[in-house]
N, C-alpha and C positions, 0 to 999 in steps of 0.2 A: 767345510770339513778340512782339518789339518792334513789328513792323509791325502786327500785329493790335491791339495795345494803342493805337497811334497812331490807327488807323482807328476803333476803338471810342470813343476820346476825342473825335475829330472829330464822330462821329455823336451822341454825348451832348450836344455843344454845338450841335446843330441843323444841322450841315453835311450836304449831300447829297454823298456820295462817288461819284465817277464815274471809272471806269478806262478808259484809252485806250491804243491801240497802233497803230503804222503799220508798213508794210513795203513794200519796193520791190525790183525785180529787173530786170535787163536780159536780154531774150530775143532770140535771133537772129531776124532778119527782122521783128521787131515793134518792138523798142526797149525803152524803159523802161516798166514797168507798176508801179502802186502801188495799195495799198488800205489801209483802216484799219478799226478796230473801236472801238466805244464801248459800255460796259456799266455799269449800276448795279444794285444789289440791289432796286431799286424798279420793275423792269419795263422799263427803258431798254435796248434792244439794237439797235445799228445796225452794219451792215457795208456797206462801199461800195468801189467801185473809182474811182480818179481817172481823168479823161479821158486817153486814150492819144494824143491829138493835141497834147499839151503835154509838155515834158520833165519827167519824174517822177524824184524822188530820195526817199530815205527821210525826209529832213527835211520835205519837202512833205507826205508822208502823215502823219507824226507831228503836224505843226502843224494839218493839216486835221481830224484826229481831235479835237484839243483844241478847235478852233473849233466843231465839231459838238456836242461835249459842252456847251459853254457856251450854244450856241444852242438846245439841246433842253430847257431848263428855265427857269422864271421865278424859281427860288429865288435869293435874294440871298446865300445862303451855300453856295458850291460848293467842293469840294476835288477837284482833278484829280490822279489818280494816274497817272504816266507814267514810262516808263523812258528818256525822251528828254532828254538834256542840252540839246539845241537848244530844245525847248519850255520846259524849266525856265529856261534862260538868257534866253529871250525874256520870260518872266513876271517874272524878276528884274531885267531891264533890262541884261543882259550878253551878249545873243546876238551872234554874229559871223556875217557872211555867208561861206559857204564857197565857195571857187573850185572849179568843176568843171573837170577837165582832160581 
């Protein structure tokens, strides 16, 4: 698998590979809720809910997961694996602010 080859190559080069994901949902009578997860093969495992007193969307959860991942290590070589185009775009300098309607 190409993905596994890329991950193996990064690890061979000394990168700490961290996987992140975020999710959000709107519930009746509660509003938006969001949570995220952060995981690495070296014992890092974080799952958290974001505060419900603030407006939550999936981009918030995805970004918070990436921030948690970076804040959880002192390693200078970190590779974040995310399925979020918002996080990727932010890291690449091309993130756009989404208008909530």
